[in-house]
C-alpha positions as CSV (number, residue, x, y, z in Angstrom):
1,M,-9.7,18.0,-10.9
2,A,-11.7,20.4,-13.0
3,G,-14.9,19.8,-11.0
4,F,-13.4,19.8,-7.5
5,R,-12.9,23.0,-5.6
6,M,-10.8,23.3,-2.5
7,E,-9.2,26.2,-0.7
8,V,-6.3,25.9,1.8
9,S,-5.0,28.6,4.0
10,I,-2.2,28.6,6.6
11,R,-1.3,31.3,9.1
12,K,1.1,31.6,12.0
13,L,-0.6,32.2,15.4
14,H,0.2,35.6,16.8
15,N,0.4,34.4,20.4
16,N,2.6,31.4,19.6
17,P,5.0,31.7,16.6
18,N,5.6,27.9,16.7
19,M,2.0,27.0,16.0
20,F,0.3,27.2,12.7
21,E,-3.4,27.1,11.8
22,F,-4.6,25.3,8.7
23,V,-8.1,25.8,7.2
24,I,-9.2,23.5,4.4
25,S,-12.5,24.3,2.8
26,T,-14.6,22.5,0.2
27,P,-18.2,23.4,-0.8
28,T,-19.5,20.8,1.6
29,L,-16.9,20.8,4.5
30,T,-14.5,23.0,6.3
31,S,-11.8,21.7,8.6
32,Q,-9.6,23.8,10.9
33,F,-6.7,22.5,12.8
34,R,-3.5,23.7,14.5
35,L,-0.1,22.1,14.2
36,P,3.2,22.7,15.9
37,R,6.3,23.8,13.9
38,P,8.0,20.4,13.9
39,L,4.9,18.7,12.5
40,V,4.5,21.4,9.8
41,N,8.2,20.8,8.8
42,K,7.6,17.1,8.6
43,L,4.5,17.6,6.5
44,R,6.4,19.9,4.2
45,I,9.1,17.3,3.7
46,L,6.5,14.6,2.9
47,I,4.8,16.9,0.4
48,E,8.1,17.7,-1.3
49,K,9.0,14.0,-1.6
50,A,5.6,13.2,-3.0
51,L,6.0,15.9,-5.6
52,V,9.4,14.9,-6.8
53,D,9.2,11.1,-6.6
54,K,8.4,9.2,-9.7
55,P,5.3,7.0,-9.6
56,R,5.8,3.2,-9.2
57,Q,4.9,1.1,-12.1
């Protein structure tokens, strides 16, 4: 990943504490989207599982 640059930012919306805004930026593309808290929690669980699971051989 030495040649690939990506920035990720997450913030809670001020007018709705159960909504989160994600911004993912690369040199060629920026994506912005909003997710409700239950979906953010599901995403967090999926990321944690991917980080601790051993790869299949």
